[in-house]
Every structure is written in structure tokens, then in C-alpha cells.
SEKE-962960 format. One line per 4 residues: for each residue z, y, x of N, C-alpha, C, CB. Coordinates in steps of 0.05 Angstrom, whole numbers. Glycine has a CB too. Example, Ala and Ser with C-alpha at 12.3 -4.5 7.8 and 13.67 -1.06 7.14 Angstrom:
<pts>
156,-114,264,156,-90,246,156,-66,264,181,-89,226; 142,-45,257,143,-21,273,157,1,258,114,-12,282 $
</pts>
This chain:
<pts>
276,589,-40,267,572,-18,249,550,-29,291,561,-3; 257,537,-52,241,516,-63,214,525,-71,256,504,-87; 211,549,-83,185,560,-91,167,564,-67,189,586,-107; 179,574,-45,163,578,-21,152,552,-11,179,592,1 $
169,531,-11,161,505,-3,139,494,-20,185,485,-3; 141,498,-46,120,489,-65,94,503,-59,129,494,-93; 95,529,-55,71,544,-49,58,535,-23,77,574,-47; 74,528,-3,64,519,22,49,492,18,86,515,43 $
60,474,3,47,448,-1,21,452,-17,66,429,-17; 21,468,-37,-3,473,-53,-24,485,-35,3,491,-77; -17,503,-17,-36,515,1,-48,495,19,-22,538,17; -32,476,29,-42,454,46,-61,435,31,-19,439,59 $
-53,429,6,-70,412,-10,-98,425,-14,-57,406,-37; -97,451,-20,-123,466,-24,-140,466,1,-117,494,-34; -127,467,24,-142,467,49,-156,440,53,-122,472,73; -142,418,46,-155,391,48,-178,389,28,-134,369,43 $
-173,399,4,-194,398,-17,-219,414,-8,-184,410,-43; -215,436,4,-237,453,14,-252,439,37,-227,480,23; -237,426,55,-250,413,78,-266,389,70,-228,405,98; -257,374,49,-270,349,42,-286,352,16,-249,328,38 $
-286,375,4,-300,379,-22,-290,358,-42,-331,378,-19; -264,358,-47,-252,337,-63,-229,349,-80,-241,315,-45; -217,332,-97,-192,338,-110,-171,319,-99,-194,336,-141; -148,329,-92,-127,313,-79,-104,308,-98,-117,327,-54 $
-96,282,-99,-71,275,-112,-53,264,-90,-75,253,-135; -29,276,-88,-10,267,-68,9,247,-81,6,290,-56; 14,224,-67,34,205,-76,50,197,-51,21,181,-90; 74,207,-50,93,201,-28,116,185,-40,103,227,-13 $
122,162,-29,143,145,-40,158,130,-19,132,126,-61; 185,129,-22,202,113,-5,216,91,-21,223,131,9; 204,86,-45,214,65,-63,191,46,-69,227,77,-89; 195,20,-71,173,1,-76,157,9,-101,184,-27,-80 $
131,10,-98,113,18,-119,111,-4,-141,85,23,-107; 112,5,-166,107,-13,-188,92,2,-211,134,-25,-199; 89,-10,-234,73,2,-255,84,28,-266,69,-18,-277; 109,33,-258,122,58,-267,106,83,-259,150,60,-257 $
90,80,-238,75,103,-227,49,108,-243,67,97,-198; 41,90,-260,15,93,-273,14,116,-293,8,67,-287; 36,120,-308,37,142,-328,35,169,-315,63,140,-344; 52,176,-295,48,202,-282,21,205,-268,70,206,-261 $
10,183,-258,-17,184,-245,-38,191,-266,-24,157,-232; -36,178,-289,-55,184,-311,-53,213,-320,-50,165,-334; -29,223,-322,-26,252,-329,-39,270,-309,4,258,-332; -36,264,-284,-48,281,-263,-78,279,-264,-38,273,-235 $
-89,255,-268,-118,252,-270,-129,266,-294,-124,222,-272; -115,266,-316,-124,281,-340,-124,311,-335,-106,275,-364; -106,320,-318,-105,349,-311,-130,356,-295,-79,356,-296; -138,338,-278,-162,342,-261,-187,339,-277,-162,323,-237 $
-189,318,-294,-213,312,-309,-233,297,-291,-225,338,-320; -255,291,-303,-276,277,-288,-288,295,-267,-299,268,-308; -289,284,-242,-298,300,-220,-314,283,-200,-275,314,-206; -327,295,-181,-345,281,-163,-328,263,-144,-361,300,-146 $
-307,274,-132,-292,259,-112,-262,265,-116,-300,267,-84; -246,243,-112,-217,246,-112,-206,232,-86,-204,233,-137; -187,245,-73,-174,232,-50,-144,230,-56,-178,249,-24; -134,206,-51,-105,201,-55,-91,204,-28,-100,173,-67 $
-73,224,-27,-57,228,-3,-33,209,-6,-48,259,0; -33,188,10,-16,165,4,4,158,27,-32,141,-2; 29,157,20,49,147,38,68,128,23,66,170,51; 67,102,30,83,82,15,86,57,32,70,75,-12 $
109,44,30,114,19,44,106,-5,28,143,17,53; 94,-1,4,84,-23,-12,99,-27,-38,86,-48,4; 96,-50,-50,108,-55,-75,96,-79,-89,106,-31,-93; 95,-78,-116,86,-100,-133,57,-108,-128,91,-94,-162 $
51,-133,-132,25,-144,-126,3,-134,-145,25,-174,-126; 10,-129,-170,-11,-122,-190,-17,-92,-191,-1,-130,-218; 2,-75,-182,-1,-46,-186,-24,-34,-171,24,-33,-177; -30,-41,-145,-52,-28,-131,-79,-30,-145,-54,-39,-104 $
-85,-53,-156,-111,-57,-170,-113,-38,-194,-113,-87,-179; -91,-35,-208,-91,-17,-231,-94,12,-223,-65,-20,-247; -81,19,-201,-83,47,-191,-112,53,-183,-64,51,-167; -124,36,-167,-152,41,-158,-171,43,-182,-161,18,-139 $
-169,24,-201,-187,25,-224,-183,50,-241,-183,0,-240; -157,58,-244,-152,82,-260,-164,107,-247,-121,85,-263; -160,110,-221,-171,133,-207,-201,133,-209,-162,134,-178; -214,110,-206,-243,109,-206,-255,115,-234,-252,81,-198 $
-238,114,-255,-247,123,-281,-253,153,-281,-226,116,-302; -242,167,-262,-244,197,-262,-262,208,-239,-217,209,-260; -274,191,-223,-289,201,-201,-312,182,-193,-272,206,-176; -332,193,-179,-354,177,-168,-348,166,-140,-380,193,-168 $
-331,180,-126,-325,173,-98,-295,176,-94,-341,191,-77; -283,155,-82,-254,154,-79,-246,150,-50,-242,131,-96; -230,168,-40,-220,167,-13,-190,165,-12,-229,190,4; -179,152,9,-150,151,13,-144,164,39,-140,121,12 $
-125,183,39,-116,197,63,-88,186,70,-114,228,59; -86,175,95,-60,163,103,-48,180,126,-64,134,112; -28,196,120,-16,212,141,2,196,160,0,234,129; 15,175,148,34,160,164,33,130,158,63,171,160 $
44,122,135,47,94,129,35,87,101,76,85,130; 18,67,101,8,55,76,8,25,80,-21,66,68; 30,12,74,34,-16,81,31,-34,56,61,-21,94; 24,-59,61,24,-80,41,9,-72,16,53,-86,34 $
22,-68,-7,9,-61,-32,-6,-34,-29,28,-60,-55; 5,-16,-13,-8,10,-8,-34,6,8,10,29,7; -34,-14,26,-59,-21,40,-80,-31,21,-53,-43,62; -71,-45,0,-90,-54,-21,-103,-31,-35,-76,-72,-41 $
-88,-10,-40,-100,15,-51,-121,26,-32,-79,36,-57; -114,27,-6,-133,38,13,-159,23,15,-119,39,41; -158,-4,14,-182,-19,17,-199,-18,-9,-176,-48,24; -187,-7,-30,-203,-3,-55,-217,23,-55,-184,-5,-78 $
-215,39,-33,-228,65,-31,-256,61,-19,-212,84,-14; -272,83,-21,-298,83,-7,-294,90,22,-316,104,-20; -273,105,29,-267,111,56,-237,115,59,-282,135,67; -227,110,84,-199,114,90,-197,134,113,-185,86,98 $
-183,155,108,-180,177,128,-154,172,143,-181,205,115; -156,168,169,-133,162,185,-131,180,210,-133,133,193; -107,185,220,-102,200,244,-86,184,264,-88,226,238; -76,197,284,-61,183,306,-36,168,296,-53,203,327 $
-23,177,275,2,164,266,-3,146,243,22,185,259; -27,144,233,-33,129,208,-31,99,213,-60,136,197; -19,85,193,-15,56,194,-23,43,168,13,49,202; -40,23,170,-43,3,149,-26,-21,157,-73,-5,144 $
-25,-41,139,-10,-65,145,-22,-89,133,19,-62,136; -12,-113,139,-21,-137,126,-17,-136,96,-7,-162,138; -34,-150,81,-31,-150,52,-11,-172,45,-58,-155,37; 13,-164,41,36,-182,36,54,-168,16,51,-190,62 $
46,-165,-9,61,-149,-29,89,-160,-33,47,-149,-55; 106,-143,-44,134,-149,-49,139,-158,-77,151,-125,-42; 159,-176,-80,168,-184,-106,199,-180,-107,161,-214,-113; 209,-175,-131,238,-172,-133,252,-199,-130,245,-159,-160 $
274,-198,-115,290,-223,-112,301,-230,-140,313,-218,-91; 301,-256,-147,310,-264,-173,340,-260,-179,304,-293,-178; 356,-258,-158,385,-254,-162,393,-226,-155,401,-274,-145; 384,-216,-131,392,-190,-121,370,-170,-129,396,-190,-90 $
373,-157,-152,352,-141,-164,343,-117,-147,361,-131,-191; 360,-108,-129,352,-85,-112,338,-94,-87,377,-69,-104; 335,-120,-83,322,-131,-59,293,-139,-65,338,-155,-48; 275,-128,-50,246,-135,-53,239,-153,-29,228,-110,-54 $
225,-176,-34,220,-196,-14,190,-199,-10,232,-223,-23; 180,-199,15,152,-205,20,145,-232,10,146,-203,51; 122,-235,-5,116,-260,-18,110,-282,1,92,-256,-36; 104,-276,26,98,-297,46,124,-311,56,83,-286,69 $
147,-299,50,172,-308,63,179,-336,55,195,-290,55; 177,-343,29,184,-370,21,166,-391,33,182,-372,-10; 139,-385,34,120,-404,46,127,-408,75,91,-394,42; 132,-387,90,138,-389,118,165,-404,123,140,-361,131 $
184,-400,105,209,-414,107,205,-444,105,229,-405,84; 189,-453,85,183,-481,81,168,-492,105,167,-486,56; 148,-477,115,132,-486,138,150,-490,162,110,-466,145; 170,-471,166,188,-472,188,206,-497,186,206,-447,189 $
216,-503,162,233,-526,159,218,-552,164,245,-526,131; 193,-554,154,177,-577,159,172,-582,189,150,-575,144; 167,-560,203,162,-561,232,187,-571,246,154,-534,242; 211,-562,238,235,-570,251,240,-601,247,259,-555,240 $
233,-610,223,237,-639,218,218,-655,236,232,-646,188; 193,-647,237,172,-661,252,179,-662,282,145,-649,248; 191,-640,292,197,-638,321,225,-649,328,194,-610,330; 240,-656,308,267,-665,313,269,-692,327,283,-665,287 $
288,-695,345,293,-721,358,305,-741,338,311,-717,382; 318,-730,317,330,-748,297,323,-736,269,361,-749,300; 298,-743,259,289,-731,234,307,-736,210,262,-742,228; 321,-759,210,338,-765,187,361,-745,185,349,-793,189 $
374,-739,207,396,-720,207,386,-692,201,411,-720,234; 363,-685,213,352,-659,208,344,-656,179,327,-654,226; 332,-676,168,324,-675,139,348,-671,121,310,-701,131; 370,-684,127,394,-681,111,405,-653,112,416,-701,119 $
404,-641,136,413,-613,139,394,-594,125,415,-606,169; 368,-599,127,348,-582,114,351,-584,84,320,-589,123; 358,-607,74,360,-612,45,380,-592,33,368,-640,39; 402,-586,46,421,-567,35,409,-539,32,446,-565,54 $
389,-533,48,375,-507,45,354,-508,22,361,-499,71; 337,-529,23,316,-531,3,326,-535,-25,297,-553,11; 350,-547,-26,362,-552,-53,368,-526,-67,388,-568,-49; 371,-505,-53,377,-479,-65,351,-464,-74,391,-461,-45 $
328,-475,-67,302,-463,-75,293,-473,-102,281,-468,-54; 293,-455,-121,284,-461,-148,253,-466,-148,292,-439,-168; 244,-489,-157,215,-494,-158,199,-473,-173,209,-521,-170; 211,-463,-195,197,-442,-211,193,-417,-194,214,-435,-236 $
214,-410,-178,211,-386,-161,190,-390,-140,239,-379,-148; 190,-414,-127,171,-420,-106,142,-418,-118,175,-448,-94; 139,-430,-142,113,-429,-155,104,-400,-162,113,-445,-180; 124,-384,-170,117,-356,-177,110,-340,-152,141,-343,-191 $
123,-345,-130,117,-331,-105,89,-340,-95,138,-337,-84; 83,-366,-98,57,-376,-90,35,-363,-106,56,-407,-92; 40,-359,-132,20,-346,-149,16,-317,-140,30,-346,-179; 37,-304,-131,35,-277,-121,17,-275,-96,62,-265,-115 $
20,-295,-78,3,-297,-54,-26,-299,-62,12,-320,-36; -32,-318,-80,-59,-322,-89,-70,-297,-103,-61,-347,-107; -53,-284,-119,-61,-260,-133,-68,-238,-114,-40,-251,-152; -53,-235,-92,-58,-214,-73,-85,-218,-59,-36,-212,-52 $
-91,-244,-54,-118,-250,-42,-140,-244,-62,-119,-281,-35; -136,-251,-87,-156,-246,-108,-161,-216,-112,-147,-259,-135; -139,-201,-113,-141,-172,-117,-155,-159,-93,-114,-160,-121; -147,-167,-69,-158,-155,-45,-189,-160,-43,-144,-166,-20 $
-197,-184,-49,-226,-190,-47,-241,-175,-69,-230,-220,-51; -229,-172,-92,-243,-157,-114,-245,-128,-107,-227,-161,-140; -224,-116,-96,-224,-88,-89,-246,-82,-67,-197,-79,-78; -248,-100,-48,-268,-96,-26,-296,-101,-37,-261,-115,-3 $
-299,-123,-52,-326,-131,-61,-337,-111,-81,-325,-159,-73; -320,-98,-97,-329,-79,-117,-332,-51,-107,-310,-79,-140; -322,-46,-83,-321,-18,-73,-332,-15,-45,-293,-7,-74; -315,-17,-25,-323,-11,3,-345,-30,13,-299,-14,21 $
-344,-55,5,-364,-74,13,-380,-85,-10,-351,-98,28; -387,-67,-29,-401,-76,-53,-429,-88,-47,-404,-53,-73; -440,-81,-24,-466,-92,-17,-464,-115,3,-483,-70,-5; -439,-124,8,-435,-146,27,-411,-163,19,-431,-135,56 $
-415,-181,0,-394,-197,-11,-381,-215,10,-404,-213,-35; -398,-226,28,-387,-243,49,-368,-228,67,-410,-256,65; -375,-203,73,-357,-186,89,-331,-182,75,-371,-160,96; -332,-178,49,-308,-174,33,-290,-198,35,-315,-169,4 $
-301,-222,34,-285,-247,37,-273,-249,64,-302,-271,31; -289,-243,85,-279,-245,113,-256,-226,118,-302,-240,132; -259,-201,109,-238,-181,113,-213,-188,97,-248,-153,105; -216,-199,73,-193,-207,57,-178,-229,72,-203,-218,30 $
-191,-247,84,-178,-269,99,-162,-258,122,-199,-290,109; -174,-238,136,-160,-226,159,-135,-212,149,-179,-205,173; -138,-196,128,-115,-180,118,-93,-196,106,-125,-160,98; -99,-220,96,-78,-235,82,-67,-258,99,-89,-246,57 $
-82,-267,120,-73,-291,135,-69,-287,165,-93,-312,130; -78,-265,176,-79,-263,206,-54,-250,218,-103,-248,214; -36,-240,202,-13,-225,213,13,-239,203,-14,-196,204; 32,-241,221,57,-254,214,80,-235,209,64,-273,236 $
77,-210,217,98,-190,212,90,-173,188,103,-173,237; 108,-171,169,104,-154,145,99,-125,153,127,-157,125; 112,-117,175,110,-89,184,90,-84,205,136,-80,193; 72,-104,211,53,-100,233,37,-74,229,34,-125,233 $
33,-60,251,18,-35,250,-11,-39,256,30,-15,271; -28,-34,235,-57,-33,239,-65,-4,241,-72,-48,214; -70,5,266,-77,33,270,-107,37,264,-71,41,299; -116,62,267,-143,68,258,-164,54,275,-147,98,260 $
-158,50,301,-178,36,318,-181,7,310,-169,38,347; -158,-6,305,-160,-34,296,-173,-37,269,-132,-47,296; -166,-18,251,-177,-19,224,-208,-16,225,-165,3,207; -217,2,242,-246,7,244,-260,-14,261,-251,35,256 $
-251,-18,285,-266,-35,305,-262,-65,301,-258,-27,332; -237,-73,295,-231,-102,294,-235,-113,266,-203,-107,303; -226,-97,246,-228,-107,218,-254,-98,205,-204,-97,201; -264,-75,212,-289,-65,201,-287,-49,176,-307,-88,196 $
-264,-38,170,-261,-21,147,-275,6,152,-230,-16,141; -282,19,130,-295,45,132,-274,67,137,-312,51,107; -267,71,162,-246,90,170,-259,115,181,-228,77,192; -250,138,171,-258,164,181,-235,176,197,-266,183,157 $
-241,183,222,-220,194,239,-215,223,232,-228,192,269; -190,230,226,-182,257,220,-174,270,246,-159,259,199; -187,292,253,-182,305,279,-181,335,275,-203,298,299; -172,349,295,-172,378,295,-157,391,272,-200,388,294 $
-168,411,260,-154,426,239,-148,408,214,-172,450,230; -167,390,207,-162,373,184,-137,356,189,-186,355,179; -134,344,212,-111,327,217,-85,345,218,-114,312,243; -87,368,229,-63,385,230,-53,392,202,-70,411,246 $
-72,397,184,-64,403,156,-52,378,143,-88,413,140; -64,355,147,-54,330,135,-26,324,145,-73,306,142; -21,327,171,5,322,182,26,342,172,4,321,212; 18,367,170,36,388,161,44,382,132,22,416,163 $
25,372,115,31,366,88,51,342,86,6,359,72; 47,322,103,66,300,104,94,310,110,56,279,124; 96,326,131,123,336,139,135,353,117,121,353,165; 119,368,103,129,385,81,140,367,58,107,403,70 $
126,345,52,136,327,32,161,312,41,115,307,24; 162,303,65,185,289,76,210,307,75,179,280,105; 206,332,82,229,351,81,238,356,53,220,377,95; 219,359,35,225,365,7,240,341,-6,199,370,-9 $
230,317,-2,243,294,-14,271,289,-4,226,269,-10; 275,294,22,302,291,33,322,312,21,301,293,63; 312,336,19,330,357,8,336,353,-22,317,385,12; 316,344,-37,319,340,-66,331,313,-73,292,344,-80 $
333,295,-54,343,268,-58,327,253,-79,372,270,-67; 301,256,-79,283,241,-95,269,220,-78,262,259,-109; 262,197,-91,250,175,-76,220,178,-74,257,149,-88; 208,192,-94,179,194,-96,170,221,-107,167,171,-112 $
146,229,-101,134,252,-113,104,248,-116,140,278,-96; 93,258,-139,65,258,-143,57,286,-150,56,237,-166; 36,296,-137,30,325,-140,0,330,-138,46,341,-119; -9,349,-155,-35,361,-152,-31,391,-151,-55,353,-175 $
-52,407,-148,-48,436,-146,-37,448,-171,-74,449,-138; -42,434,-194,-32,445,-220,-3,437,-226,-50,436,-242; 5,414,-217,31,404,-226,42,383,-208,30,393,-255; 68,378,-210,80,356,-194,99,340,-211,95,367,-169 $
103,315,-203,122,298,-217,141,286,-196,108,275,-233; 167,290,-200,186,278,-182,197,253,-195,210,299,-175; 198,232,-179,206,206,-190,230,196,-176,182,185,-188; 252,192,-190,277,181,-178,275,151,-179,302,192,-192 $
294,138,-165,295,109,-164,298,98,-193,317,98,-146; 284,76,-198,286,63,-224,294,34,-220,259,64,-240 $
</pts>
């Protein structure tokens, strides 16, 4: 049964490659992305070799702030044109990968999200925290003090909360926010908007500052019409194949109890939680 499933996925990948005249690397993950993915990615790229176009079939809820920039630059070492195919979800750090592409292929269920990468909680190692959370917490506490009928009492209550915030951690989170802005602008300015640096800055500001929910859904219409990203609508047979491949991976990962998979037509790498 597993071999039949593998053959089905490979057949779907080949269909996408034929339709787009590209080589496809699939990366499906339900675990926060970090640099651990770079070694299997490099192995897959070496198997493909230098080629005209590569598309990354991407499903991820995000991850570390530095990893997307490395992924985009690594893939671009092997191709002249880079596309990202989003069957369902590419949030946060995964959105950063998408904006580093020349084009983003999206369908009815495809979602980008605000650029708000995750960092590991300093105490609870299995908990990943959106980097904007600390800043918003402080802003909220300041607002409560300013609006309080008795600021002194409110300040004393707030102090018990802020006293638990390590200045080093706050500073580190603030650096992550600034780094995400820097990476996003560089990815856009060097790739999708390489001929329009001001547009790259404007889109970066939108993606990093305009949304308050980490899980906000940026669908293909908003990505194209409101933000101005180079979005290609996947329709008809192409979208049917993309969605079928997503469902095949989702089914496979659930049955195998793996958190991530990276696959090309020649080989696959299954990645368990680390």
C-alpha cells in the first residue's frame, strides 16, 4: 500500500513539472521550520542539479526567523527562476520563503500570513512563540496604565507581571522582529521586486506591521490585489493536481506519524520531530 501511495505522489509531482516546465521539491511540515531542514534540502537540490526553474511545493505554519532566507538563497543557487506552490498553508516564516520567489502559485484554499516568525520559549522548549507577542504585551500593559482611573494601583499590579520579563529575552525578541523586517525586505528587493526597491519596502511594512493575528489568512485575492505580490492563480487541472498532492501527503504523514516530508521524483526524506 505504501509503494502505491509513493507512486501516486510521484505521478502527481511529474504532472506539475510537466505543466509548469519545472522541477518540483515538496516540503510538507507540521513542525516549526528551522535550520535542520537545510541539509535534506541541499541533498535534494544536488540530486536535481542546476536547472532552469524550481518550484517548492510548500505547506508550513512557519518557524525560525533566519531559516527562510537561507532556504531561498540555497534554492536560487540551483535555478534561474524560483516559484512557490502553496496548496493550503504557508504562514509566517513560510510566507517569507514565498515572497522570496519570482512567483507564488495559489488556489482557493491557499493562505499566506503576516510575517511574524516564531522563537522558542526560553523555559518551555516545546513552545514556539510569535516574536510580536512580547511587544504587544508591553504595549497592552502601558495602555492599561494610561487609561486607568488609578494609575498608581494599576502600575503596582502591572509591575508583578513585568518583573517576570527578562530584559535579555525582551531584547532578543526585539532583535528577531527587526531581523524579520530586514530579511523580508531583502528577499523582496533581491527577487520579486528587484526593479522596484520602494515597492519592496512598502510591501515589507504591510506584511510585518499591518496584521494583528499571527494566523490571519491572506488569500490569493488579497495577496495579489491588496498587497501586490506576483500571484499566479492555479485553476482547472493544475489546481486539481496540486490539491490531490497535498491530500496525498497529508494522508501519508498521518499514517506514518512523521511531522515533515521532503520529496522529489528521485527520492524522499521523512523528518521526525527534533
